[in-house]
C-alpha positions in Angstrom: 37.8 7.1 -9.3 36.4 10.5 -7.5 39.4 10.4 -5.8 41.6 10.7 -8.8 39.9 13.7 -9.5 40.1 15.4 -6.4 43.7 14.8 -6.6 43.0 15.9 -10.6 41.9 19.1 -10.0 43.3 19.9 -6.9 47.1 19.9 -9.2 45.2 21.5 -12.1 44.0 24.7 -9.6 47.1 24.8 -7.5 49.4 24.6 -10.7 47.8 27.3 -12.0 47.4 29.3 -9.0 51.1 29.4 -8.8 51.6 30.6 -11.7 49.7 33.7 -12.2 49.7 34.7 -8.8 53.5 33.3 -8.0 52.0 33.7 -3.7 53.5 29.5 -3.9 56.9 28.8 -5.5 57.1 25.2 -7.0 60.2 23.8 -8.5 60.8 22.7 -11.7 61.6 19.5 -11.7 57.8 19.3 -9.1 55.7 21.7 -11.8 56.9 18.8 -15.0 55.6 15.9 -11.8 52.3 17.5 -11.5 51.9 18.2 -14.8 52.7 14.8 -16.0 49.9 13.7 -13.1 47.8 15.5 -14.5 48.1 14.6 -17.7 47.4 10.9 -16.5 45.0 11.1 -15.3 42.7 13.3 -17.9 44.8 10.6 -20.5 42.7 8.3 -18.3 39.5 10.0 -17.1 38.8 10.1 -21.3 40.1 6.0 -21.8 37.7 5.0 -19.4 38.0 1.0 -20.1 36.2 0.6 -16.0 33.3 2.9 -16.6 34.5 4.5 -13.1 35.0 8.2 -14.1 32.7 11.4 -14.1 30.5 12.3 -17.4 32.2 14.5 -19.6 29.9 17.3 -19.4 30.8 17.6 -15.4 33.9 17.3 -16.2 34.5 19.8 -18.8 32.4 22.4 -16.6 34.9 21.7 -13.7 37.5 22.4 -15.9 35.8 25.4 -16.9 36.3 26.4 -13.3 39.2 25.6 -13.1 40.7 28.4 -16.5 38.4 30.9 -14.1 40.8 31.1 -11.5 42.2 33.5 -15.1 39.0 35.2 -15.1 38.7 35.9 -11.4 42.5 36.9 -11.3 43.7 39.2 -14.5 39.8 40.4 -13.8 41.0 41.8 -10.2 44.4 43.1 -11.6 41.3 45.5 -14.5 39.2 46.1 -11.1 41.9 47.3 -9.0 43.4 49.8 -12.3 40.5 51.0 -13.0 40.0 52.4 -9.3 43.5 53.4 -8.4 42.3 55.3 -12.6 39.8 57.1 -11.2 40.2 57.5 -7.7 43.1 58.7 -8.7 44.9 57.2 -4.7 47.3 54.7 -4.5 47.5 53.7 -0.8 43.9 52.4 -0.4 43.9 49.2 1.6 41.3 48.7 0.0 42.7 47.4 -2.8 45.5 44.7 -1.2 42.2 43.8 1.2 40.4 42.8 -2.6 43.1 40.8 -4.5 43.4 39.0 -0.6 39.6 38.1 -0.7 40.1 36.6 -4.9 43.6 35.4 -3.7 43.1 33.3 -0.5 39.3 32.9 -0.7 37.8 32.8 -4.7 40.1 30.4 -4.8 39.8 27.9 -2.4 36.2 28.1 -3.0 36.4 27.0 -6.6 37.9 23.8 -5.4 35.1 22.7 -3.1 32.8 22.9 -4.9 34.8 21.2 -7.3 35.6 18.4 -5.1 31.4 19.0 -4.3 30.7 18.3 -7.0 33.2 14.8 -7.8 31.7 13.3 -4.6 28.6 14.1 -5.9 28.6 12.6 -8.8 
């Protein structure tokens, strides 16, 4: 069941990441298939016929971490906007570096945290 949770949060994170950043293009049919797989695994979590599921509290904490992608994405956009407004400079290379840091470091670290938590529980 731990592998199913790793797949669940991997697909969910990929769907959210590709939806808000547009850095990964996923076809419509693949996106629908991924959504159906996420829904089925989530349904299995709540049905839990064989008592193999992780605790609901841990599940919701991991779900909140997946939803924190929205906060990081839009928070970084807001921070760059205010930094550009204060400095009146738009050519600063640090803005691009900050966006890359959020996209390519923070997002994978959240998924690694989720995998470690799933394996531990």
